[in-house]
LUMDRENFI-732736 format. One record per residue (C-alpha): residue number from 1; residue in one letter; x, y, z. Coordinates in Angstrom, 3 decimals, padded with zeros to 6 digits. Each point is the difference from the previous one (the first is absolute). Example, Ala and Ser with C-alpha at 12.3 -4.5 7.8 and 13.67 -1.06 7.14 Angstrom:
<koldos>
<koldo nr="1" rest="A" px="012.300" py="-004.500" pz="007.800"/>
<koldo nr="2" rest="S" px="001.370" py="003.440" pz="-000.660"/>
</koldos>
This chain:
<koldos>
<koldo nr="1" rest="X" px="-012.487" py="-009.397" pz="-008.782"/>
<koldo nr="2" rest="X" px="-001.877" py="-003.236" pz="000.397"/>
<koldo nr="3" rest="X" px="-001.234" py="-000.276" pz="003.558"/>
<koldo nr="4" rest="X" px="-001.796" py="-003.288" pz="-000.533"/>
<koldo nr="5" rest="X" px="002.345" py="-001.994" pz="002.196"/>
<koldo nr="6" rest="X" px="001.594" py="002.662" pz="002.170"/>
<koldo nr="7" rest="X" px="-002.520" py="-000.427" pz="002.792"/>
<koldo nr="8" rest="X" px="001.266" py="-003.561" pz="000.534"/>
<koldo nr="9" rest="X" px="003.683" py="000.972" pz="-000.186"/>
<koldo nr="10" rest="X" px="002.093" py="000.905" pz="003.035"/>
<koldo nr="11" rest="X" px="000.727" py="003.629" pz="000.742"/>
<koldo nr="12" rest="X" px="003.677" py="-000.572" pz="-000.909"/>
<koldo nr="13" rest="X" px="-000.992" py="-001.268" pz="-003.455"/>
<koldo nr="14" rest="X" px="-002.323" py="002.945" pz="-000.589"/>
<koldo nr="15" rest="X" px="002.710" py="002.438" pz="001.121"/>
<koldo nr="16" rest="X" px="002.467" py="-001.584" pz="-002.431"/>
<koldo nr="17" rest="X" px="-002.418" py="000.265" pz="-002.925"/>
<koldo nr="18" rest="X" px="-001.562" py="003.418" pz="000.619"/>
<koldo nr="19" rest="X" px="002.403" py="002.822" pz="000.914"/>
<koldo nr="20" rest="X" px="-002.776" py="002.247" pz="001.353"/>
<koldo nr="21" rest="X" px="-001.387" py="-002.727" pz="002.289"/>
<koldo nr="22" rest="X" px="001.999" py="001.021" pz="003.076"/>
<koldo nr="23" rest="X" px="-001.473" py="003.482" pz="000.113"/>
<koldo nr="24" rest="X" px="-003.547" py="-001.301" pz="-000.481"/>
<koldo nr="25" rest="X" px="000.362" py="-002.769" pz="002.583"/>
<koldo nr="26" rest="X" px="001.349" py="002.431" pz="002.610"/>
<koldo nr="27" rest="X" px="-002.909" py="002.371" pz="-000.627"/>
<koldo nr="28" rest="X" px="-002.413" py="-002.846" pz="000.800"/>
<koldo nr="29" rest="X" px="001.932" py="-000.985" pz="003.118"/>
<koldo nr="30" rest="X" px="001.335" py="-003.217" pz="-001.541"/>
<koldo nr="31" rest="X" px="003.535" py="-000.944" pz="000.993"/>
<koldo nr="32" rest="X" px="002.076" py="-000.292" pz="-003.211"/>
<koldo nr="33" rest="X" px="002.219" py="-002.642" pz="001.633"/>
<koldo nr="34" rest="X" px="-002.948" py="-002.253" pz="000.850"/>
<koldo nr="35" rest="X" px="000.026" py="-003.627" pz="-001.148"/>
<koldo nr="36" rest="X" px="-003.780" py="-000.096" pz="-000.337"/>
<koldo nr="37" rest="X" px="-001.786" py="-000.069" pz="-003.317"/>
<koldo nr="38" rest="X" px="-001.329" py="003.326" pz="-001.193"/>
<koldo nr="39" rest="X" px="-003.577" py="-001.154" pz="000.656"/>
<koldo nr="40" rest="X" px="000.859" py="-001.024" pz="003.586"/>
<koldo nr="41" rest="X" px="001.907" py="003.210" pz="000.703"/>
<koldo nr="42" rest="X" px="-002.814" py="002.152" pz="-001.392"/>
<koldo nr="43" rest="X" px="-002.586" py="-001.910" pz="002.051"/>
<koldo nr="44" rest="X" px="002.128" py="000.460" pz="003.127"/>
<koldo nr="45" rest="X" px="-000.219" py="003.774" pz="-000.431"/>
<koldo nr="46" rest="X" px="-003.683" py="-000.059" pz="-001.056"/>
<koldo nr="47" rest="X" px="000.936" py="001.269" pz="-003.445"/>
<koldo nr="48" rest="X" px="-001.708" py="-001.342" pz="-003.119"/>
<koldo nr="49" rest="X" px="002.643" py="-001.838" pz="-002.034"/>
<koldo nr="50" rest="X" px="-001.597" py="001.169" pz="-003.264"/>
<koldo nr="51" rest="X" px="000.419" py="003.620" pz="001.090"/>
<koldo nr="52" rest="X" px="003.655" py="-000.538" pz="000.935"/>
<koldo nr="53" rest="X" px="000.648" py="-001.657" pz="-003.368"/>
<koldo nr="54" rest="X" px="-001.816" py="002.792" pz="-001.857"/>
<koldo nr="55" rest="X" px="002.124" py="002.666" pz="001.684"/>
<koldo nr="56" rest="X" px="003.179" py="-001.956" pz="-000.802"/>
<koldo nr="57" rest="X" px="-001.057" py="-000.278" pz="-003.629"/>
<koldo nr="58" rest="X" px="-000.799" py="003.728" pz="-000.162"/>
<koldo nr="59" rest="X" px="003.396" py="000.928" pz="001.466"/>
<koldo nr="60" rest="X" px="001.832" py="-002.413" pz="-002.320"/>
<koldo nr="61" rest="X" px="-001.756" py="001.443" pz="-003.055"/>
<koldo nr="62" rest="X" px="000.681" py="003.551" pz="001.162"/>
<koldo nr="63" rest="X" px="003.700" py="-000.816" pz="000.479"/>
<koldo nr="64" rest="X" px="000.159" py="-001.583" pz="-003.459"/>
<koldo nr="65" rest="X" px="-001.327" py="003.213" pz="-001.574"/>
<koldo nr="66" rest="X" px="002.696" py="002.200" pz="001.541"/>
<koldo nr="67" rest="X" px="002.917" py="000.743" pz="-002.286"/>
<koldo nr="68" rest="X" px="003.274" py="-001.537" pz="001.044"/>
<koldo nr="69" rest="X" px="002.425" py="002.659" pz="001.181"/>
<koldo nr="70" rest="X" px="003.295" py="-000.031" pz="-001.884"/>
<koldo nr="71" rest="X" px="002.963" py="-001.144" pz="002.011"/>
<koldo nr="72" rest="X" px="002.031" py="002.898" pz="001.297"/>
<koldo nr="73" rest="X" px="003.499" py="000.203" pz="-001.334"/>
<koldo nr="74" rest="X" px="002.734" py="001.399" pz="002.156"/>
<koldo nr="75" rest="X" px="001.246" py="003.392" pz="-001.088"/>
<koldo nr="76" rest="X" px="003.686" py="-000.107" pz="-000.817"/>
<koldo nr="77" rest="X" px="001.972" py="003.193" pz="-000.166"/>
<koldo nr="78" rest="X" px="003.111" py="-000.369" pz="-002.097"/>
<koldo nr="79" rest="X" px="001.698" py="003.029" pz="001.502"/>
<koldo nr="80" rest="X" px="-000.221" py="-000.897" pz="003.712"/>
<koldo nr="81" rest="X" px="003.682" py="-000.874" pz="000.337"/>
<koldo nr="82" rest="X" px="000.976" py="003.119" pz="-001.882"/>
<koldo nr="83" rest="X" px="-002.225" py="002.204" pz="002.174"/>
<koldo nr="84" rest="X" px="001.432" py="-001.470" pz="003.182"/>
<koldo nr="85" rest="X" px="003.506" py="000.585" pz="-001.322"/>
<koldo nr="86" rest="X" px="-000.826" py="003.623" pz="-000.874"/>
<koldo nr="87" rest="X" px="-001.430" py="000.613" pz="003.482"/>
<koldo nr="88" rest="X" px="003.190" py="-001.288" pz="001.579"/>
<koldo nr="89" rest="X" px="002.090" py="002.275" pz="-002.185"/>
<koldo nr="90" rest="X" px="-002.166" py="002.994" pz="000.912"/>
<koldo nr="91" rest="X" px="000.387" py="-000.778" pz="003.714"/>
<koldo nr="92" rest="X" px="003.746" py="-000.394" pz="-000.467"/>
<koldo nr="93" rest="X" px="000.218" py="003.394" pz="-001.688"/>
<koldo nr="94" rest="X" px="-001.924" py="001.627" pz="002.834"/>
<koldo nr="95" rest="X" px="002.266" py="-001.470" pz="002.641"/>
<koldo nr="96" rest="X" px="003.227" py="000.759" pz="-001.827"/>
</koldos>
């Protein structure tokens, strides 16, 4: 992550570029929907902008190191229709 220019970018731009930014901004009391630059928003909450950027970079690097979970595939049972049919037959035999 290159945070050289992020302090002069709006919060919306930072949020679009850094997925972990929302969590970090909320922890510092910065409104993620703000139209201020990151430097202005950090100053408004008395937070050092370099510290906010460092935490964002740490979280982004940590997220990049996590393995990507494989997409879950739905489990398909080929005998569902047959099982339902068998259950109906069993019920029919009990009633008859």
